[in-house]
DRENPA-3360 file (N, C-alpha, C; in nm, 2 decimals, always signed):
BEGIN
1 = XXXXXXXX = +0.10/-0.11/-0.01/-0.01/+0.00/+0.00/+0.09/+0.11/-0.01 ~ +0.05/+0.22/-0.10/+0.14/+0.33/-0.10/+0.11/+0.45/+0.00 ~ +0.21/+0.52/+0.05/+0.18/+0.61/+0.15/+0.21/+0.74/+0.06 ~ +0.34/+0.74/-0.01/+0.35/+0.85/-0.10/+0.37/+0.80/-0.23 ~ +0.30/+0.91/-0.33/+0.30/+0.89/-0.49/+0.34/+1.03/-0.53 ~ +0.46/+1.06/-0.58/+0.48/+1.16/-0.67/+0.47/+1.14/-0.80 ~ +0.39/+1.22/-0.89/+0.33/+1.20/-1.02/+0.37/+1.28/-1.09 ~ +0.49/+1.31/-1.19/+0.53/+1.42/-1.28/+0.56/+1.55/-1.19;
9 = XXXXXXXX = +0.63/+1.53/-1.08/+0.68/+1.63/-1.00/+0.77/+1.74/-1.11 ~ +0.73/+1.85/-1.09/+0.87/+1.94/-1.14/+0.89/+2.05/-1.06 ~ +0.99/+2.12/-1.03/+1.01/+2.23/-0.97/+1.10/+2.31/-1.04 ~ +1.07/+2.45/-1.06/+1.14/+2.52/-1.12/+1.16/+2.67/-1.06 ~ +1.28/+2.71/-1.05/+1.34/+2.84/-0.99/+1.35/+2.93/-1.11 ~ +1.27/+3.01/-1.15/+1.28/+3.09/-1.24/+1.32/+3.00/-1.39 ~ +1.42/+3.03/-1.43/+1.44/+2.93/-1.55/+1.54/+2.82/-1.52 ~ +1.56/+2.78/-1.42/+1.65/+2.69/-1.34/+1.55/+2.58/-1.34;
17 = XXXXXXXX = +1.58/+2.46/-1.36/+1.51/+2.35/-1.36/+1.57/+2.26/-1.22 ~ +1.50/+2.25/-1.08/+1.59/+2.19/-0.97/+1.50/+2.02/-1.00 ~ +1.39/+2.02/-1.05/+1.31/+1.87/-1.04/+1.25/+1.88/-1.17 ~ +1.28/+1.74/-1.23/+1.19/+1.76/-1.38/+1.12/+1.61/-1.38 ~ +1.02/+1.60/-1.41/+0.95/+1.47/-1.40/+0.97/+1.36/-1.30 ~ +0.96/+1.39/-1.18/+1.01/+1.31/-1.06/+0.86/+1.20/-1.04 ~ +0.88/+1.09/-1.07/+0.76/+0.99/-1.02/+0.86/+0.89/-0.92 ~ +0.80/+0.89/-0.80/+0.84/+0.81/-0.70/+0.71/+0.74/-0.61;
25 = XXXXXXXX = +0.71/+0.63/-0.59/+0.63/+0.57/-0.49/+0.67/+0.51/-0.37 ~ +0.64/+0.53/-0.27/+0.69/+0.50/-0.13/+0.59/+0.42/-0.07 ~ +0.61/+0.29/-0.04/+0.51/+0.20/+0.01/+0.50/+0.20/+0.17 ~ +0.40/+0.18/+0.23/+0.41/+0.17/+0.37/+0.53/+0.06/+0.46 ~ +0.57/+0.09/+0.55/+0.70/+0.00/+0.61/+0.80/-0.02/+0.50 ~ +0.83/+0.11/+0.39/+0.95/+0.10/+0.30/+1.04/+0.17/+0.35 ~ +1.17/+0.15/+0.34/+1.29/+0.26/+0.37/+1.33/+0.29/+0.21 ~ +1.31/+0.42/+0.18/+1.37/+0.45/+0.07/+1.47/+0.53/+0.06;
33 = XXXXXXXX = +1.58/+0.51/+0.00/+1.70/+0.61/+0.00/+1.75/+0.70/-0.13 ~ +1.74/+0.82/-0.09/+1.75/+0.91/-0.21/+1.88/+0.98/-0.20 ~ +1.95/+0.91/-0.33/+2.11/+0.94/-0.34/+2.13/+1.03/-0.46 ~ +2.25/+1.10/-0.47/+2.31/+1.19/-0.56/+2.40/+1.31/-0.55 ~ +2.46/+1.34/-0.60/+2.56/+1.42/-0.59/+2.49/+1.58/-0.56 ~ +2.58/+1.66/-0.50/+2.53/+1.80/-0.45/+2.49/+1.85/-0.57 ~ +2.34/+1.93/-0.54/+2.29/+2.01/-0.65/+2.20/+1.92/-0.75 ~ +2.18/+1.79/-0.71/+2.10/+1.71/-0.78/+1.95/+1.70/-0.75;
41 = XXXXXXXX = +1.92/+1.81/-0.66/+1.76/+1.82/-0.64/+1.73/+1.73/-0.51 ~ +1.81/+1.68/-0.46/+1.76/+1.59/-0.30/+1.67/+1.67/-0.24 ~ +1.76/+1.78/-0.17/+1.71/+1.89/-0.05/+1.57/+1.95/-0.15 ~ +1.56/+1.99/-0.23/+1.43/+2.02/-0.32/+1.33/+1.91/-0.29 ~ +1.34/+1.80/-0.33/+1.26/+1.71/-0.32/+1.23/+1.67/-0.17 ~ +1.32/+1.68/-0.09/+1.27/+1.65/+0.05/+1.18/+1.76/+0.10 ~ +1.20/+1.90/+0.07/+1.10/+2.02/+0.08/+0.99/+2.02/+0.04 ~ +0.98/+1.97/-0.08/+0.83/+1.91/-0.13/+0.77/+1.80/-0.06;
49 = XXXXXXXX = +0.82/+1.66/-0.04/+0.77/+1.56/+0.08/+0.71/+1.62/+0.19 ~ +0.77/+1.73/+0.23/+0.72/+1.78/+0.39/+0.63/+1.90/+0.37 ~ +0.61/+1.94/+0.24/+0.53/+2.06/+0.23/+0.61/+2.18/+0.26 ~ +0.72/+2.21/+0.30/+0.80/+2.30/+0.29/+0.81/+2.41/+0.17 ~ +0.79/+2.32/+0.06/+0.77/+2.39/-0.07/+0.68/+2.34/-0.14 ~ +0.63/+2.42/-0.23/+0.53/+2.34/-0.35/+0.59/+2.33/-0.47 ~ +0.55/+2.21/-0.53/+0.60/+2.18/-0.69/+0.55/+2.29/-0.78 ~ +0.61/+2.31/-0.89/+0.57/+2.38/-1.00/+0.48/+2.34/-1.07;
57 = XXXXXXXX = +0.47/+2.19/-1.10/+0.36/+2.14/-1.16/+0.39/+1.98/-1.10 ~ +0.26/+1.88/-1.14/+0.27/+1.77/-1.07/+0.16/+1.77/-0.96 ~ +0.14/+1.62/-0.92/+0.06/+1.59/-0.80/+0.15/+1.50/-0.67 ~ +0.11/+1.56/-0.55/+0.20/+1.48/-0.46/+0.08/+1.41/-0.38 ~ +0.05/+1.29/-0.39/-0.05/+1.21/-0.31/+0.01/+1.13/-0.19 ~ -0.06/+1.18/-0.08/-0.02/+1.12/+0.05/-0.15/+1.04/+0.08 ~ -0.15/+0.90/+0.11/-0.24/+0.83/+0.13/-0.36/+0.84/+0.04 ~ -0.33/+0.88/-0.08/-0.44/+0.88/-0.19/-0.49/+1.03/-0.21;
65 = XXXXXXXX = -0.46/+1.14/-0.13/-0.50/+1.22/-0.13/-0.41/+1.34/-0.18 ~ -0.42/+1.43/-0.27/-0.35/+1.54/-0.34/-0.31/+1.65/-0.23 ~ -0.19/+1.64/-0.16/-0.17/+1.73/-0.07/-0.10/+1.88/-0.13 ~ -0.05/+1.85/-0.26/+0.04/+1.96/-0.33/-0.02/+2.09/-0.34 ~ -0.18/+2.12/-0.31/-0.25/+2.21/-0.31/-0.29/+2.27/-0.18 ~ -0.23/+2.22/-0.06/-0.28/+2.27/+0.05/-0.22/+2.41/+0.09 ~ -0.31/+2.47/+0.15/-0.29/+2.59/+0.18/-0.19/+2.59/+0.32 ~ -0.14/+2.72/+0.36/-0.02/+2.74/+0.47/-0.07/+2.64/+0.61;
73 = XXXXXXXX = -0.20/+2.68/+0.62/-0.27/+2.61/+0.75/-0.26/+2.46/+0.74 ~ -0.29/+2.41/+0.65/-0.34/+2.28/+0.62/-0.16/+2.20/+0.60 ~ -0.07/+2.28/+0.55/+0.05/+2.21/+0.52/+0.10/+2.21/+0.69 ~ +0.10/+2.30/+0.78/+0.15/+2.31/+0.90/+0.09/+2.19/+0.98 ~ -0.02/+2.18/+0.96/-0.10/+2.06/+1.02/-0.06/+1.92/+0.97 ~ -0.04/+1.91/+0.84/+0.02/+1.80/+0.80/+0.16/+1.76/+0.84 ~ +0.26/+1.87/+0.83/+0.39/+1.87/+0.93/+0.37/+1.81/+1.05 ~ +0.26/+1.85/+1.13/+0.27/+1.81/+1.26/+0.23/+1.69/+1.28;
81 = XXXXXXXX = +0.12/+1.66/+1.20/+0.05/+1.51/+1.23/+0.08/+1.38/+1.13 ~ +0.16/+1.41/+1.04/+0.20/+1.31/+0.92/+0.35/+1.29/+0.94 ~ +0.43/+1.38/+0.94/+0.55/+1.39/+0.93/+0.66/+1.41/+1.03 ~ +0.79/+1.30/+1.03/+0.87/+1.35/+1.13/+1.00/+1.36/+1.05 ~ +1.06/+1.50/+1.08/+1.17/+1.57/+1.02/+1.30/+1.54/+1.11 ~ +1.41/+1.48/+1.03/+1.53/+1.49/+1.09/+1.64/+1.55/+1.00 ~ +1.70/+1.65/+1.06/+1.78/+1.73/+0.98/+1.93/+1.70/+0.98 ~ +2.03/+1.75/+0.91/+2.18/+1.72/+0.94/+2.21/+1.84/+1.06;
89 = XXXXXXXX = +2.15/+1.95/+1.04/+2.18/+2.03/+1.13/+2.08/+2.03/+1.21 ~ +2.10/+2.04/+1.36/+1.99/+1.96/+1.44/+1.86/+2.04/+1.48 ~ +1.90/+2.19/+1.47/+1.77/+2.25/+1.51/+1.71/+2.24/+1.65 ~ +1.80/+2.20/+1.75/+1.75/+2.20/+1.89/+1.74/+2.35/+1.98 ~ +1.67/+2.34/+2.07/+1.67/+2.48/+2.13/+1.72/+2.45/+2.24 ~ +1.83/+2.57/+2.23/+1.97/+2.56/+2.32/+1.92/+2.56/+2.45 ~ +1.84/+2.64/+2.51/+1.81/+2.65/+2.64/+1.70/+2.58/+2.70 ~ +1.66/+2.48/+2.62/+1.58/+2.36/+2.69/+1.67/+2.23/+2.71;
97 = XXXXXXXX = +1.59/+2.15/+2.79/+1.69/+2.04/+2.82/+1.64/+1.93/+2.70 ~ +1.70/+1.81/+2.70/+1.67/+1.69/+2.61/+1.52/+1.66/+2.62 ~ +1.46/+1.65/+2.75/+1.33/+1.60/+2.75/+1.23/+1.74/+2.71 ~ +1.29/+1.83/+2.75/+1.16/+1.97/+2.70/+1.18/+1.98/+2.53 ~ +1.31/+1.95/+2.50/+1.31/+1.94/+2.33/+1.21/+1.87/+2.26 ~ +1.21/+1.75/+2.35/+1.12/+1.63/+2.28/+0.94/+1.69/+2.32 ~ +0.94/+1.71/+2.42/+0.80/+1.80/+2.48/+0.75/+1.90/+2.38 ~ +0.80/+2.00/+2.34/+0.76/+2.13/+2.31/+0.73/+2.08/+2.16;
105 = XXXXXXXX = +0.77/+1.93/+2.10/+0.72/+1.92/+1.97/+0.58/+1.85/+2.00 ~ +0.57/+1.76/+2.13/+0.43/+1.76/+2.19/+0.31/+1.85/+2.18 ~ +0.38/+1.97/+2.24/+0.29/+2.06/+2.27/+0.23/+2.14/+2.14 ~ +0.32/+2.15/+2.02/+0.28/+2.22/+1.93/+0.19/+2.11/+1.85 ~ +0.18/+1.96/+1.87/+0.11/+1.88/+1.81/-0.06/+1.88/+1.87 ~ -0.05/+1.83/+2.01/-0.19/+1.83/+2.07/-0.14/+1.89/+2.23 ~ -0.12/+1.78/+2.35/-0.06/+1.82/+2.46/+0.05/+1.74/+2.51 ~ +0.12/+1.77/+2.61/+0.26/+1.73/+2.66/+0.22/+1.61/+2.73;
113 = XXXXXXXX = +0.30/+1.50/+2.76/+0.31/+1.38/+2.83/+0.43/+1.35/+2.85 ~ +0.48/+1.38/+2.99/+0.63/+1.36/+3.02/+0.67/+1.24/+3.01 ~ +0.57/+1.11/+3.04/+0.61/+0.98/+3.04/+0.65/+0.92/+2.90 ~ +0.56/+0.97/+2.79/+0.57/+0.96/+2.67/+0.70/+0.99/+2.61 ~ +0.75/+1.11/+2.66/+0.88/+1.18/+2.62/+0.97/+1.09/+2.69 ~ +0.98/+1.07/+2.79/+1.09/+0.96/+2.86/+1.10/+0.84/+2.78 ~ +0.98/+0.79/+2.75/+0.99/+0.63/+2.65/+1.06/+0.64/+2.54 ~ +1.03/+0.77/+2.44/+1.09/+0.80/+2.31/+1.23/+0.83/+2.37;
121 = XXXXXXXX = +1.27/+0.91/+2.43/+1.41/+0.91/+2.47/+1.49/+0.79/+2.50 ~ +1.41/+0.71/+2.58/+1.46/+0.58/+2.62/+1.50/+0.48/+2.47 ~ +1.40/+0.50/+2.38/+1.40/+0.42/+2.26/+1.55/+0.46/+2.19 ~ +1.59/+0.59/+2.21/+1.71/+0.61/+2.15/+1.83/+0.63/+2.21 ~ +1.83/+0.56/+2.36/+1.95/+0.54/+2.40/+1.98/+0.64/+2.49 ~ +1.88/+0.78/+2.53/+1.91/+0.89/+2.57/+1.84/+0.92/+2.73 ~ +1.80/+0.77/+2.80/+1.74/+0.81/+2.93/+1.83/+0.84/+3.05 ~ +1.96/+0.87/+3.00/+2.05/+0.91/+3.12/+2.08/+1.08/+3.07;
129 = XXXXXXXX = +2.01/+1.13/+2.97/+2.04/+1.26/+2.95/+1.94/+1.36/+2.92 ~ +1.84/+1.29/+3.02/+1.70/+1.38/+3.01/+1.72/+1.54/+3.04 ~ +1.81/+1.57/+3.16/+1.82/+1.70/+3.17/+1.93/+1.77/+3.13 ~ +2.01/+1.72/+3.03/+2.11/+1.78/+2.95/+2.06/+1.88/+2.85 ~ +2.13/+2.00/+2.84/+2.10/+2.06/+2.70/+2.19/+2.03/+2.61 ~ +2.16/+2.06/+2.50/+2.21/+2.03/+2.35/+2.35/+2.05/+2.38 ~ +2.40/+2.18/+2.42/+2.53/+2.18/+2.42/+2.62/+2.11/+2.52 ~ +2.54/+2.00/+2.60/+2.60/+1.93/+2.69/+2.62/+1.78/+2.61;
137 = XXXXXXXX = +2.54/+1.76/+2.48/+2.56/+1.65/+2.45/+2.65/+1.63/+2.33 ~ +2.70/+1.52/+2.29/+2.78/+1.50/+2.18/+2.68/+1.51/+2.06 ~ +2.76/+1.53/+1.93/+2.69/+1.52/+1.81/+2.60/+1.40/+1.81 ~ +2.62/+1.30/+1.82/+2.57/+1.17/+1.79/+2.44/+1.17/+1.89 ~ +2.47/+1.21/+2.01/+2.35/+1.23/+2.09/+2.25/+1.32/+2.06 ~ +2.33/+1.45/+2.00/+2.20/+1.54/+1.96/+2.12/+1.49/+1.83 ~ +2.19/+1.43/+1.75/+2.10/+1.36/+1.66/+2.00/+1.26/+1.72 ~ +2.04/+1.18/+1.79/+1.94/+1.10/+1.86/+1.83/+1.16/+1.94;
145 = XXXXXXXX = +1.84/+1.28/+1.98/+1.76/+1.39/+2.04/+1.66/+1.42/+1.91 ~ +1.72/+1.47/+1.82/+1.66/+1.49/+1.72/+1.55/+1.38/+1.65 ~ +1.58/+1.27/+1.66/+1.52/+1.13/+1.60/+1.40/+1.14/+1.71 ~ +1.44/+1.12/+1.84/+1.34/+1.11/+1.94/+1.24/+1.25/+1.90 ~ +1.26/+1.36/+1.89/+1.17/+1.44/+1.87/+1.06/+1.41/+1.75 ~ +1.14/+1.36/+1.64/+1.07/+1.34/+1.52/+0.97/+1.23/+1.55 ~ +0.99/+1.16/+1.65/+0.90/+1.01/+1.66/+0.78/+1.03/+1.76 ~ +0.81/+1.15/+1.87/+0.71/+1.17/+1.96/+0.56/+1.18/+1.91;
153 = XXXXXXXX = +0.54/+1.23/+1.80/+0.40/+1.24/+1.77/+0.36/+1.10/+1.64 ~ +0.43/+1.01/+1.69/+0.41/+0.89/+1.59/+0.37/+0.91/+1.45 ~ +0.47/+0.99/+1.36/+0.42/+1.03/+1.26/+0.40/+0.89/+1.16 ~ +0.35/+0.93/+1.03/+0.35/+0.83/+0.94/+0.48/+0.77/+0.87 ~ +0.55/+0.92/+0.84/+0.67/+0.90/+0.75/+0.76/+0.97/+0.83 ~ +0.89/+0.91/+0.84/+1.01/+0.97/+0.89/+1.09/+1.06/+0.76 ~ +1.10/+1.17/+0.76/+1.21/+1.21/+0.64/+1.32/+1.28/+0.70 ~ +1.45/+1.23/+0.65/+1.59/+1.24/+0.72/+1.67/+1.30/+0.60;
161 = XXXXXXXX = +1.72/+1.43/+0.62/+1.80/+1.50/+0.52/+1.95/+1.47/+0.59 ~ +2.03/+1.40/+0.51/+2.17/+1.38/+0.56/+2.20/+1.36/+0.69 ~ +2.10/+1.22/+0.77/+2.11/+1.21/+0.91/+2.25/+1.21/+0.99 ~ +2.34/+1.14/+0.90/+2.47/+1.13/+0.96/+2.59/+1.20/+0.89 ~ +2.55/+1.33/+0.83/+2.61/+1.44/+0.76/+2.73/+1.48/+0.86 ~ +2.70/+1.52/+0.99/+2.78/+1.60/+1.10/+2.85/+1.51/+1.17 ~ +2.82/+1.36/+1.19/+2.86/+1.26/+1.24/+2.99/+1.17/+1.22 ~ +3.08/+1.15/+1.33/+3.17/+1.06/+1.30/+3.15/+0.91/+1.28;
169 = XXXXXXXX = +3.24/+0.83/+1.25/+3.20/+0.69/+1.22/+3.13/+0.61/+1.31 ~ +3.18/+0.64/+1.43/+3.12/+0.56/+1.54/+2.96/+0.60/+1.56 ~ +2.95/+0.72/+1.54/+2.82/+0.79/+1.58/+2.69/+0.74/+1.46 ~ +2.79/+0.74/+1.34/+2.73/+0.70/+1.21/+2.66/+0.56/+1.23 ~ +2.74/+0.48/+1.29/+2.68/+0.35/+1.33/+2.57/+0.35/+1.41 ~ +2.57/+0.42/+1.53/+2.46/+0.40/+1.61/+2.34/+0.48/+1.55 ~ +2.35/+0.56/+1.47/+2.23/+0.61/+1.35/+2.17/+0.51/+1.31 ~ +2.27/+0.43/+1.22/+2.25/+0.29/+1.13/+2.19/+0.22/+1.19;
177 = XXXXXXXX = +2.22/+0.19/+1.31/+2.14/+0.07/+1.39/+1.99/+0.12/+1.42 ~ +1.97/+0.25/+1.47/+1.88/+0.31/+1.51/+1.75/+0.29/+1.39 ~ +1.82/+0.35/+1.29/+1.70/+0.34/+1.15/+1.68/+0.21/+1.13 ~ +1.77/+0.11/+1.14/+1.72/-0.02/+1.08/+1.60/-0.08/+1.21 ~ +1.64/-0.02/+1.34/+1.55/-0.07/+1.43/+1.40/-0.04/+1.41 ~ +1.39/+0.10/+1.37/+1.27/+0.18/+1.33/+1.19/+0.12/+1.21 ~ +1.28/+0.08/+1.11/+1.24/+0.04/+0.98/+1.16/-0.10/+1.05 ~ +1.23/-0.20/+1.13/+1.18/-0.30/+1.19/+1.06/-0.31/+1.27;
185 = XXXXXXXX = +1.04/-0.20/+1.31/+0.92/-0.19/+1.39/+0.80/-0.13/+1.32 ~ +0.85/-0.10/+1.18/+0.72/-0.08/+1.08/+0.72/+0.07/+1.04 ~ +0.82/+0.15/+1.09/+0.80/+0.27/+1.03/+0.85/+0.29/+0.90 ~ +0.80/+0.39/+0.78/+0.82/+0.45/+0.67/+0.92/+0.54/+0.67 ~ +1.02/+0.55/+0.61/+1.16/+0.59/+0.60/+1.16/+0.66/+0.45 ~ +1.20/+0.81/+0.45/+1.26/+0.84/+0.34/+1.38/+0.91/+0.39 ~ +1.53/+0.84/+0.34/+1.63/+0.93/+0.38/+1.75/+0.97/+0.26 ~ +1.75/+1.10/+0.29/+1.83/+1.16/+0.17/+1.98/+1.16/+0.21;
193 = XXXXXXXX = +2.09/+1.11/+0.14/+2.20/+1.10/+0.21/+2.31/+1.10/+0.07 ~ +2.42/+1.11/+0.14/+2.58/+1.10/+0.05/+2.62/+0.96/+0.08 ~ +2.57/+0.91/+0.20/+2.64/+0.81/+0.27/+2.62/+0.67/+0.21 ~ +2.68/+0.62/+0.14/+2.66/+0.48/+0.07/+2.62/+0.36/+0.15 ~ +2.69/+0.35/+0.25/+2.65/+0.27/+0.36/+2.49/+0.28/+0.41 ~ +2.46/+0.41/+0.47/+2.34/+0.41/+0.47/+2.25/+0.41/+0.36 ~ +2.26/+0.45/+0.26/+2.17/+0.45/+0.15/+2.14/+0.29/+0.13 ~ +2.24/+0.19/+0.14/+2.23/+0.07/+0.11/+2.17/-0.02/+0.21;
201 = XXXXXXXX = +2.13/+0.05/+0.33/+2.04/+0.00/+0.42/+1.88/+0.00/+0.38 ~ +1.87/+0.09/+0.30/+1.72/+0.12/+0.25/+1.66/-0.02/+0.16 ~ +1.58/-0.02/+0.14/+1.49/-0.13/+0.05/+1.50/-0.08/-0.07 ~ +1.52/+0.05/-0.15/+1.54/+0.08/-0.25/+1.62/+0.21/-0.24 ~ +1.70/+0.24/-0.37/+1.80/+0.36/-0.37/+1.73/+0.42/-0.51 ~ +1.70/+0.55/-0.47/+1.66/+0.62/-0.59/+1.79/+0.73/-0.62 ~ +1.82/+0.73/-0.73/+1.95/+0.80/-0.78/+1.91/+0.93/-0.84 ~ +1.94/+1.06/-0.79/+1.91/+1.17/-0.87/+2.03/+1.24/-0.93;
209 = XXXXXXXX = +2.02/+1.28/-1.05/+2.11/+1.36/-1.12/+2.07/+1.47/-1.20 ~ +2.10/+1.59/-1.18/+2.04/+1.71/-1.25/+1.91/+1.73/-1.23 ~ +1.84/+1.69/-1.12/+1.72/+1.72/-1.12/+1.62/+1.60/-1.18 ~ +1.68/+1.50/-1.22/+1.60/+1.38/-1.27/+1.66/+1.26/-1.20 ~ +1.57/+1.15/-1.22/+1.58/+1.04/-1.16/+1.67/+0.95/-1.27 ~ +1.82/+0.94/-1.23/+1.89/+0.87/-1.33/+1.89/+0.73/-1.33 ~ +1.85/+0.66/-1.21/+1.81/+0.54/-1.22/+1.78/+0.47/-1.05 ~ +1.70/+0.37/-1.05/+1.64/+0.31/-0.92/+1.75/+0.18/-0.89;
217 = XXX = +1.76/+0.17/-0.77/+1.87/+0.06/-0.72/+1.76/-0.07/-0.69 ~ +1.84/-0.14/-0.59/+1.79/-0.27/-0.54/+1.65/-0.24/-0.48 ~ +1.58/-0.35/-0.51/+1.43/-0.39/-0.40/+1.47/-0.43/-0.29;
% end
């Protein structure tokens, strides 16, 4: 069953074509890796998937509903309820603790529940860091905190933009294992990455080049 279906998606910035005729289907409980060189359109694609940007043309179906024409209020609700975002730059609130950084995501979704926030932090191995602020956490711990924040509202899809881009090899491994665990628990994941090892963990790899799908990898 497809969760995401992109049909002939195009994105133009003036005379520049960032994406051209993109057709992608992502099924429930599938991990799709989007790979390609810098400037290939990967981040533009992620922005469209998260409704942080609109396509110039084409359809974006989410559970069969065309969401590409949503107004700003519906886009915000979509991101809060359907999507968990994980960035290369952590975007954590520096003066809040790890627990509070997760709970504020709950607050903007519905209501806060400290025990749920503690449980999701335990899932990513941060039970011992609840009261630490981001500056007191390693890069790997900050990324795991970002993953916990993305998971707290039980989104249908996790969208990850270069989730290991700022990490050393040891912390990369931790994130690899965590993503594999989440996939095993039934999460649908779309990850954008330069890291071939992370890409190979996905069920499929889609390669972008100059805004077009160059080819699709393994099933």
